[in-house]
RODO-2510 file (C-alpha; in nm, 4 decimals, decimal comma):
residues 470
     n   res          X          Y          Z
     1     m     3,8966     2,4364     3,5488
     2     p     3,5502     2,2692     3,5153
     3     p     3,5093     1,9072     3,6259
     4     k     3,4900     1,6259     3,3709
     5     l     3,1701     1,4707     3,2467
     6     l     3,2795     1,1087     3,1967
     7     l     3,0661     0,9041     2,9574
     8     y     3,1247     0,5349     2,8925
     9     q     3,0217     0,3078     2,6050
    10     p     3,0295    -0,0603     2,7114
    11     r     3,1778    -0,3244     2,4857
    12     c     2,9513    -0,4870     2,2289
    13     a     2,9830    -0,6790     1,9022
    14     f     2,9715    -0,3852     1,6578
    15     f     3,1718    -0,0681     1,5993
    16     t     2,9042     0,1913     1,5306
    17     m     3,0223     0,5224     1,6705
    18     p     2,8687     0,5913     2,0157
    19     l     2,6113     0,8430     1,8974
    20     g     2,4137     0,8445     2,2246
    21     p     2,7058     0,9457     2,4471
    22     l     2,8231     1,1799     2,1707
    23     a     2,4877     1,3623     2,1697
    24     v     2,4964     1,4055     2,5481
    25     a     2,8591     1,5211     2,5453
    26     s     2,7988     1,7636     2,2575
    27     a     2,5069     1,9276     2,4391
    28     a     2,7051     1,9797     2,7602
    29     d     2,7860     2,3351     2,8678
    30     r     3,1655     2,3603     2,8289
    31     e     3,1810     2,6321     3,0933
    32     r     3,0435     2,3865     3,3488
    33     v     3,2004     2,0557     3,2435
    34     r     3,4656     1,9034     3,0181
    35     p     3,2946     1,6138     2,8366
    36     m     3,4967     1,2995     2,7734
    37     i     3,3841     0,9750     2,6067
    38     i     3,5593     0,6444     2,6780
    39     d     3,4612     0,3538     2,4533
    40     g     3,5264     0,0101     2,6027
    41     r     3,5479    -0,1367     2,2519
    42     l     3,8625     0,0662     2,1903
    43     e     4,0381    -0,0166     2,5166
    44     a     4,2351    -0,3273     2,6103
    45     d     4,1654    -0,2397     2,9758
    46     p     3,8671    -0,0017     2,9987
    47     m     3,9028     0,0573     3,3720
    48     a     4,2645     0,1592     3,3280
    49     a     4,1437     0,4230     3,0800
    50     i     3,8725     0,5453     3,3194
    51     e     4,0536     0,5598     3,6546
    52     p     4,2915     0,8517     3,5828
    53     h     3,9903     1,0795     3,5236
    54     l     3,7631     0,9820     3,8131
    55     d     3,9010     1,2278     4,0671
    56     e     3,8213     1,5150     3,8294
    57     a     3,4718     1,3926     3,7356
    58     i     3,1362     1,5384     3,8377
    59     c     2,9550     1,2175     3,7371
    60     f     3,0001     0,8949     3,5418
    61     g     2,7440     0,8186     3,2701
    62     v     2,6965     0,4808     3,0999
    63     s     2,4938     0,4043     2,7865
    64     v     2,3367     0,0585     2,8304
    65     l     2,1785    -0,1669     2,5693
    66     t     1,9787    -0,4748     2,6627
    67     g     2,1941    -0,7879     2,6479
    68     a     2,5649    -0,8472     2,7059
    69     p     2,6506    -0,4750     2,7564
    70     i     2,4579    -0,4874     3,0869
    71     d     2,7158    -0,7209     3,2398
    72     e     3,0069    -0,4941     3,1586
    73     a     2,8130    -0,1809     3,2545
    74     l     2,7547    -0,3328     3,5988
    75     m     3,1172    -0,4373     3,6376
    76     i     3,2543    -0,0965     3,5385
    77     s     2,9979     0,0926     3,7479
    78     r     3,0858    -0,1121     4,0568
    79     r     3,4562    -0,0503     4,0086
    80     v     3,3947     0,3231     3,9632
    81     k     3,1962     0,3281     4,2877
    82     a     3,4715     0,1376     4,4665
    83     h     3,7236     0,3981     4,3520
    84     r     3,4993     0,6985     4,4280
    85     p     3,1901     0,6119     4,6358
    86     d     3,0680     0,9736     4,6258
    87     l     3,0664     0,9997     4,2443
    88     p     2,7131     0,9844     4,0965
    89     v     2,6747     0,6998     3,8447
    90     v     2,4078     0,7649     3,5795
    91     w     2,2733     0,5042     3,3397
    92     g     2,0958     0,5916     3,0147
    93     g     2,0105     0,4118     2,6927
    94     w     1,7470     0,1603     2,5892
    95     h     1,7479    -0,0812     2,8814
    96     p     1,7411     0,1746     3,1650
    97     s     1,4769     0,3717     2,9742
    98     l     1,2529     0,0646     2,9685
    99     f     1,3266    -0,0524     3,3249
   100     p     1,4310     0,2537     3,5291
   101     l     1,2862     0,1443     3,8634
   102     e     1,4009    -0,2144     3,8253
   103     v     1,7594    -0,1032     3,7524
   104     l     1,7656     0,1164     4,0626
   105     a     1,6084    -0,1537     4,2795
   106     e     1,8751    -0,4076     4,1855
   107     a     2,1938    -0,2134     4,1025
   108     d     2,3138    -0,0225     4,4074
   109     c     2,6054     0,1077     4,1994
   110     v     2,3604     0,3143     3,9886
   111     d     2,2359     0,6402     4,1408
   112     v     2,0240     0,7879     3,8590
   113     v     1,8603     0,6591     3,5419
   114     v     1,7904     0,8881     3,2455
   115     r     1,4807     0,7832     3,0504
   116     g     1,4695     0,8398     2,6746
   117     q     1,6327     1,1479     2,5237
   118     g     1,9180     1,2460     2,7515
   119     e     2,0768     1,5720     2,6409
   120     r     1,8730     1,8131     2,8554
   121     s     1,8241     1,5692     3,1417
   122     m     2,1992     1,5316     3,1807
   123     q     2,2462     1,9091     3,1737
   124     d     1,9934     1,9486     3,4545
   125     l     2,1542     1,6649     3,6488
   126     i     2,4955     1,8298     3,6267
   127     g     2,3435     2,1424     3,7787
   128     c     2,2046     1,9378     4,0665
   129     f     2,5323     1,7537     4,1238
   130     a     2,7227     2,0827     4,1270
   131     k     2,4884     2,2720     4,3571
   132     g     2,3062     1,9990     4,5502
   133     g     1,9704     2,0666     4,3835
   134     d     1,6497     1,8647     4,4196
   135     l     1,6430     1,5730     4,1737
   136     f     1,2629     1,5795     4,1757
   137     g     1,2936     1,8959     3,9687
   138     v     1,4717     1,7105     3,6857
   139     a     1,2248     1,5695     3,4327
   140     g     1,2890     1,2385     3,2583
   141     i     1,4872     1,0581     3,5284
   142     a     1,4530     0,8045     3,8088
   143     f     1,6537     0,8028     4,1324
   144     r     1,6413     0,6799     4,4911
   145     e     1,4837     0,8712     4,7753
   146     n     1,5487     0,7215     5,1185
   147     g     1,6485     0,4008     4,9449
   148     e     1,3292     0,3757     4,7382
   149     p     1,3292     0,4173     4,3569
   150     r     1,1313     0,7207     4,2428
   151     m     1,0479     0,8478     3,8946
   152     t     1,0062     1,2125     3,7919
   153     a     0,7744     1,3554     3,5264
   154     t     0,8317     1,2460     3,1669
   155     r     1,0397     1,4935     2,9703
   156     p     0,8851     1,6053     2,6378
   157     l     1,0821     1,5186     2,3275
   158     e     1,3246     1,8035     2,2576
   159     p     1,3065     1,9303     1,8957
   160     y     1,6292     1,8152     1,7355
   161     e     1,6920     2,1533     1,5747
   162     r     1,7354     2,3067     1,9217
   163     l     2,0192     2,0729     2,0088
   164     p     2,3792     2,1437     1,9071
   165     a     2,5586     1,9528     1,6346
   166     a     2,7422     1,6364     1,7318
   167     d     3,1030     1,7264     1,8138
   168     y     3,3023     1,4478     1,6487
   169     s     3,6257     1,5934     1,7887
   170     l     3,5233     1,4139     2,1093
   171     l     3,5743     1,0791     1,9307
   172     p     3,8908     0,9149     1,7935
   173     v     3,7298     0,9009     1,4499
   174     e     4,0285     0,7385     1,2804
   175     r     4,0153     0,4417     1,5171
   176     y     3,6551     0,3709     1,4181
   177     f     3,7532     0,3925     1,0514
   178     t     4,0228     0,1330     1,1163
   179     l     3,7838    -0,1021     1,2954
   180     k     3,5156    -0,0630     1,0288
   181     k     3,7768    -0,1112     0,7542
   182     r     3,6375     0,1908     0,5708
   183     r     3,6159     0,5650     0,6280
   184     q     3,2515     0,5417     0,7279
   185     l     3,0905     0,8055     0,9474
   186     d     2,7868     0,7182     1,1605
   187     y     2,5407     1,0064     1,1670
   188     v     2,1806     1,0581     1,2771
   189     t     1,9340     1,3170     1,1485
   190     s     1,6358     1,2350     1,3698
   191     i     1,5177     1,0762     1,6903
   192     g     1,2060     0,8678     1,7474
   193     c     0,9581     0,7051     1,5083
   194     h     0,5917     0,7689     1,4211
   195     y     0,5109     0,4042     1,3449
   196     r     0,3453     0,1391     1,5619
   197     c     0,5470    -0,1809     1,5058
   198     r     0,4295    -0,4114     1,7846
   199     f     0,7639    -0,5910     1,8272
   200     c     0,9631    -0,2692     1,8775
   201     a     1,0280    -0,0823     2,2028
   202     d     1,0530     0,2592     2,0371
   203     p     0,6809     0,3432     2,0834
   204     a     0,7184     0,2787     2,4577
   205     v     1,0246     0,5061     2,4886
   206     f     0,9344     0,7925     2,2522
   207     n     0,5530     0,7552     2,2399
   208     r     0,5557     0,7485     1,8569
   209     q     0,7065     1,0966     1,8375
   210     r     0,9828     1,1965     1,5972
   211     s     1,1989     1,5060     1,5564
   212     a     1,4514     1,5781     1,2803
   213     i     1,7358     1,8188     1,2052
   214     p     1,6638     2,0764     0,9306
   215     l     1,7904     1,9683     0,5896
   216     d     2,0320     2,2570     0,5288
   217     r     2,1997     2,1890     0,8613
   218     v     2,2413     1,8198     0,7770
   219     v     2,4045     1,8990     0,4439
   220     a     2,6341     2,1628     0,5960
   221     e     2,7418     1,9347     0,8809
   222     l     2,8084     1,6380     0,6527
   223     s     3,0066     1,8519     0,4090
   224     e     3,2223     1,9850     0,6912
   225     l     3,2747     1,6414     0,8477
   226     a     3,3555     1,4795     0,5132
   227     g     3,6155     1,7434     0,4410
   228     r     3,7708     1,7275     0,7865
   229     h     3,7884     1,3486     0,8196
   230     g     3,8119     1,2262     0,4611
   231     v     3,4789     1,0420     0,4874
   232     d     3,3934     0,8140     0,1948
   233     d     3,0680     0,6701     0,3312
   234     v     2,7926     0,7881     0,5671
   235     n     2,5771     0,5399     0,7563
   236     f     2,2579     0,7163     0,8644
   237     q     2,1485     0,5591     1,1914
   238     d     1,7927     0,6988     1,1924
   239     e     1,5196     0,4515     1,2749
   240     t     1,3029     0,5857     0,9900
   241     f     1,5202     0,7936     0,7599
   242     f     1,2700     0,8219     0,4724
   243     s     0,9810     0,9646     0,6751
   244     s     0,9471     1,2550     0,4296
   245     r     0,9744     1,2044     0,0543
   246     r     1,0349     1,5758    -0,0045
   247     w     1,3112     1,5863     0,2586
   248     t     1,5044     1,2910     0,1184
   249     v     1,4670     1,3975    -0,2450
   250     e     1,5950     1,7442    -0,1573
   251     l     1,8812     1,5891     0,0381
   252     a     1,9834     1,3851    -0,2656
   253     t     1,9645     1,6936    -0,4865
   254     k     2,1823     1,8982    -0,2519
   255     l     2,4395     1,6183    -0,2194
   256     i     2,4657     1,6002    -0,5985
   257     d     2,4914     1,9782    -0,6312
   258     r     2,7726     1,9865    -0,3750
   259     g     2,9541     1,6936    -0,5310
   260     a     2,9470     1,5031    -0,2017
   261     p     3,2519     1,2717    -0,1916
   262     f     3,0769     0,9893    -0,0076
   263     t     2,8282     0,7101    -0,0640
   264     w     2,5571     0,6516     0,1941
   265     a     2,3231     0,3966     0,3492
   266     a     2,0001     0,4347     0,5446
   267     t     1,6842     0,2666     0,6731
   268     m     1,3597     0,2585     0,4757
   269     r     1,0118     0,1214     0,5327
   270     a     0,8604    -0,0564     0,2328
   271     d     0,5598     0,1769     0,2233
   272     q     0,7920     0,4785     0,2249
   273     g     0,9893     0,3360    -0,0659
   274     a     0,6755     0,2481    -0,2603
   275     r     0,5710     0,6140    -0,2482
   276     l     0,8935     0,7140    -0,4229
   277     t     0,8950     0,7195    -0,8012
   278     d     1,1461     0,5508    -1,0280
   279     d     1,2926     0,8957    -1,0951
   280     d     1,3301     0,9461    -0,7189
   281     f     1,5291     0,6234    -0,6913
   282     r     1,7445     0,7266    -0,9864
   283     l     1,8193     1,0557    -0,8102
   284     l     1,8985     0,8803    -0,4814
   285     a     2,1394     0,6447    -0,6565
   286     r     2,3117     0,9392    -0,8299
   287     s     2,3545     1,1067    -0,4903
   288     g     2,5478     0,8049    -0,3629
   289     l     2,2805     0,5858    -0,2026
   290     r     2,4399     0,2394    -0,2038
   291     k     2,2368     0,0386     0,0474
   292     l     1,8969     0,0326     0,2163
   293     l     1,7911    -0,1571     0,5273
   294     i     1,4263    -0,2438     0,4624
   295     g     1,2426    -0,3987     0,7565
   296     v     1,0434    -0,6704     0,5779
   297     e     1,0094    -0,9081     0,8783
   298     s     0,7624    -1,1510     0,7137
   299     g     0,6232    -1,2671     0,3824
   300     s     0,2883    -1,3509     0,5406
   301     p     0,0169    -1,0804     0,5350
   302     s    -0,1308    -1,2175     0,8579
   303     m     0,2056    -1,1994     1,0366
   304     l     0,2663    -0,8458     0,9062
   305     e    -0,0655    -0,7579     1,0674
   306     v     0,0363    -0,9224     1,3955
   307     l     0,3625    -0,7240     1,3871
   308     g     0,1816    -0,3964     1,3201
   309     k     0,4057    -0,3290     1,0199
   310     d     0,1394    -0,1504     0,8119
   311     i     0,3095    -0,2543     0,4875
   312     a     0,1936    -0,4721     0,1987
   313     l     0,3737    -0,7429     0,0030
   314     d     0,3426    -0,5520    -0,3249
   315     e     0,5166    -0,2540    -0,1608
   316     i     0,8069    -0,4775    -0,0603
   317     e     0,8362    -0,6122    -0,4151
   318     t     0,8194    -0,2618    -0,5651
   319     v     1,1011    -0,1288    -0,3462
   320     a     1,3199    -0,4356    -0,4069
   321     e     1,2719    -0,4084    -0,7830
   322     r     1,3692    -0,0422    -0,7827
   323     c     1,6764    -0,1187    -0,5734
   324     r     1,7708    -0,3853    -0,8300
   325     d     1,7130    -0,1524    -1,1242
   326     h     1,9298     0,1217    -0,9729
   327     k     2,2008    -0,1099    -0,8318
   328     i     2,1199    -0,0284    -0,4684
   329     a     2,1858    -0,3137    -0,2262
   330     a     1,8858    -0,4125    -0,0152
   331     t     1,9148    -0,5723     0,3274
   332     c     1,5770    -0,7260     0,4074
   333     p     1,5626    -0,8935     0,7514
   334     f     1,3015    -1,1569     0,8343
   335     i     1,1732    -1,2696     1,1742
   336     f     1,0604    -1,6289     1,2261
   337     g     0,8864    -1,7690     1,5306
   338     i     0,6378    -1,4874     1,5783
   339     p     0,3734    -1,6073     1,8264
   340     g     0,0846    -1,7443     1,6217
   341     e     0,2943    -1,8139     1,3118
   342     d     0,2108    -2,1437     1,1365
   343     a     0,3823    -2,3530     0,8689
   344     a     0,2138    -2,1634     0,5852
   345     d     0,3420    -1,8331     0,7259
   346     v     0,6961    -1,9720     0,7465
   347     e     0,6835    -2,0920     0,3853
   348     a     0,5474    -1,7539     0,2713
   349     s     0,8423    -1,5802     0,4366
   350     l     1,0935    -1,8226     0,2845
   351     r     0,9463    -1,7718    -0,0641
   352     l     0,9643    -1,3943    -0,0345
   353     a     1,3160    -1,4037     0,1109
   354     l     1,4414    -1,6198    -0,1770
   355     r     1,2709    -1,3913    -0,4275
   356     l     1,4372    -1,0821    -0,2785
   357     k     1,7771    -1,2502    -0,2562
   358     s     1,7573    -1,3717    -0,6160
   359     m     1,7106    -1,0147    -0,7449
   360     s     2,0735    -0,9193    -0,6814
   361     w     2,3860    -1,0771    -0,5372
   362     k     2,4223    -0,7530    -0,3376
   363     n     2,0995    -0,8223    -0,1501
   364     t     2,0974    -0,9897     0,1889
   365     t     1,8034    -1,1449     0,3719
   366     p     1,9144    -1,2032     0,7319
   367     f     1,6974    -1,4504     0,9228
   368     f     1,6233    -1,3971     1,2929
   369     f     1,4102    -1,5888     1,5394
   370     y     1,1650    -1,3875     1,7438
   371     k     1,2680    -1,2957     2,0949
   372     p     1,0295    -1,0747     2,2951
   373     y     1,2032    -0,7394     2,3310
   374     p     1,1117    -0,5579     2,6517
   375     g     0,8669    -0,2725     2,6246
   376     s     0,7065    -0,3888     2,2983
   377     e     0,3344    -0,4535     2,2611
   378     i     0,3751    -0,8187     2,1572
   379     s     0,6097    -0,8773     2,4488
   380     d     0,3551    -0,7341     2,6911
   381     q     0,0865    -0,9588     2,5410
   382     i     0,2799    -1,2838     2,5658
   383     v     0,3815    -1,1990     2,9225
   384     a     0,0117    -1,1546     3,0005
   385     d    -0,0402    -1,4987     2,8436
   386     g     0,2160    -1,6548     3,0783
   387     h     0,5557    -1,6190     2,9061
   388     q     0,8350    -1,5363     3,1509
   389     l     1,0789    -1,2588     3,0574
   390     p     1,4163    -1,2235     3,2338
   391     r     1,3683    -1,0866     3,5864
   392     t     1,7146    -0,9705     3,6903
   393     l     1,9930    -0,7686     3,5314
   394     e     2,2044    -1,0837     3,5171
   395     e     1,9298    -1,2614     3,3219
   396     w     1,8832    -0,9612     3,0926
   397     s     2,2589    -0,9601     3,0259
   398     r     2,2152    -1,3034     2,8647
   399     f     1,9303    -1,1773     2,6442
   400     d     2,0220    -1,2361     2,2784
   401     y     1,7903    -1,0778     2,0248
   402     v     2,0028    -1,2243     1,7412
   403     t     1,9076    -1,5658     1,8679
   404     t     1,9225    -1,8924     1,6727
   405     s     1,6150    -2,0535     1,8230
   406     s     1,2684    -1,9701     1,9503
   407     p     1,0170    -2,1335     2,1819
   408     w     0,7559    -2,0729     1,9105
   409     v     0,9365    -2,2753     1,6396
   410     d     0,9962    -2,6514     1,6391
   411     e     1,3433    -2,7914     1,5691
   412     t     1,2488    -2,9307     1,2269
   413     t     1,1362    -2,5877     1,1102
   414     i     1,4470    -2,4246     1,2588
   415     r     1,6694    -2,6618     1,0613
   416     r     1,4758    -2,5868     0,7415
   417     i     1,5090    -2,2112     0,7949
   418     r     1,8819    -2,2446     0,8582
   419     m     1,9248    -2,4486     0,5408
   420     a     1,7321    -2,1912     0,3377
   421     a     1,9487    -1,9151     0,4848
   422     f     2,2710    -2,0940     0,3918
   423     f     2,1767    -2,2029     0,0413
   424     s     2,0149    -1,8734    -0,0601
   425     q     2,3314    -1,6890     0,0368
   426     l     2,5447    -1,9424    -0,1464
   427     g     2,3248    -1,9679    -0,4543
   428     w     2,2702    -1,5982    -0,5129
   429     g     2,5992    -1,4701    -0,3744
   430     r     2,8601    -1,2851    -0,5796
   431     p     2,8918    -1,4706    -0,9134
   432     r     3,2211    -1,6616    -0,9410
   433     w     3,2959    -1,8782    -1,2458
   434     w     3,4719    -2,1464    -1,0464
   435     a     3,1766    -2,1743    -0,8064
   436     s     2,9004    -2,1698    -1,0677
   437     p     2,8136    -2,5440    -1,0477
   438     i     2,7759    -2,5397    -0,6699
   439     q     2,5841    -2,2091    -0,6842
   440     a     2,3461    -2,3583    -0,9417
   441     l     2,2883    -2,6583    -0,7146
   442     a     2,2202    -2,4249    -0,4204
   443     r     1,9627    -2,2318    -0,6255
   444     w     1,7928    -2,5591    -0,7223
   445     r     1,7716    -2,6582    -0,3574
   446     c     1,6115    -2,3253    -0,2672
   447     r     1,3570    -2,3379    -0,5492
   448     s     1,2636    -2,7015    -0,4851
   449     g     1,2850    -2,6846    -0,1058
   450     r     1,5010    -2,9994    -0,1009
   451     f     1,7711    -2,9561     0,1599
   452     n     1,8405    -3,3231     0,2410
   453     l     2,1958    -3,4644     0,2172
   454     p     2,3617    -3,1218     0,1939
   455     v     2,7118    -3,2512     0,1177
   456     e     2,8113    -2,9306    -0,0605
   457     k     2,7246    -2,7354     0,2553
   458     a     2,9725    -2,9423     0,4546
   459     l     3,2330    -2,8942     0,1798
   460     v     3,1887    -2,5167     0,1645
   461     e     3,2013    -2,4835     0,5423
   462     r     3,5166    -2,6924     0,5571
   463     l     3,6915    -2,4878     0,2885
   464     r     3,5572    -2,1489     0,3975
   465     p     3,3961    -2,1187     0,7426
   466     q     3,0840    -1,9046     0,7211
   467     p     2,9693    -1,6344     0,9629
   468     p     2,6415    -1,7096     1,1429
   469     l     2,3412    -1,6653     0,9128
   470     v     2,0702    -1,6791     1,1780
***
């Protein structure tokens, strides 16, 4: 019987299905290994779930995001090594892809790092682990040679159509439905992104390349998965789902023709949406599109330029209006505290956020404060200017990119942004007759910018504690 390929998803604050480990497991040769995914978010004692399988494993792979998952990934990796010192531990995911040599230099419990796309790299690694091959022959990894971290050649992006379909039988799909409180399937049709956003690490990892699954395959896979699992919603996890107008319009048409039993949500850039016609949006809504995540980031043209967004304010307005007209919810995140941002930029963002929120109670405008994400162009620039990023894995484990403060924003401005976030959500939330007076007052505060003596805020928070807004 082949050995097990053990893949682990560390705990984190959301319940998106572990699509990275799933892709690696699905691409594994079943004649050589038996893939198995263990998700720490589903286990009361993750190590107790892992230990029974270690003696049968050929390696132990961990998918690691920057932030709190690092701490657990280290803890689990050390315990795996203590149980089986000879078992290769492989880290992949965003953080190891950005800092492969640093991870190896600090974490002696990690033997190999996979950089970027991992399906083929892991297959080659399994061959080396089984036969004692030379790791220098495996592209897209880093490892130690005589105690020193070494990096192999970069692996070209594998065309997505050459990779096998995700095998959802490797996941306890029903448990994710329970945690999500809906029968929502996470699915991805592409990898990478062509765009140049200067606050994003994707260009550093995938070099602005993108590869997608053919349309007919997407429709066939989703139809099969929906029938098998009773899916009522699909959350497309692509970074740029609407990269091709023709592709997405044809997808909507095929979903309608098949009578797809699910709604769906996806990401969209404002310029992509502005290129779609009103008829296109009508078709998308008919196909089940219920929600779009539109990366607005700022209402200031100068800050959009700093961020490298390559979108215009009129494009944002156009997309939001079409979402409103076709009853599609729009989530439009904003980033405050961008280096170089001034008071006028902040006010421009607040005005646009309130305008977008006021279009529909379904809309949300989450506010975030800028935190330099590793590997991004802006991050590299501010480091060159003297800003200190975390230097150790322990420090990176405390990195919070959903932070509530920023060294580039003063406390008075932070308080104002928080007030705007609270009152815009209250004022333009779901209409309720019994709350109409307090909602009207909240809208007045937002329009006038007067947030002093917010007694109704204290009352609402006492009666109904709110989740964090920023």
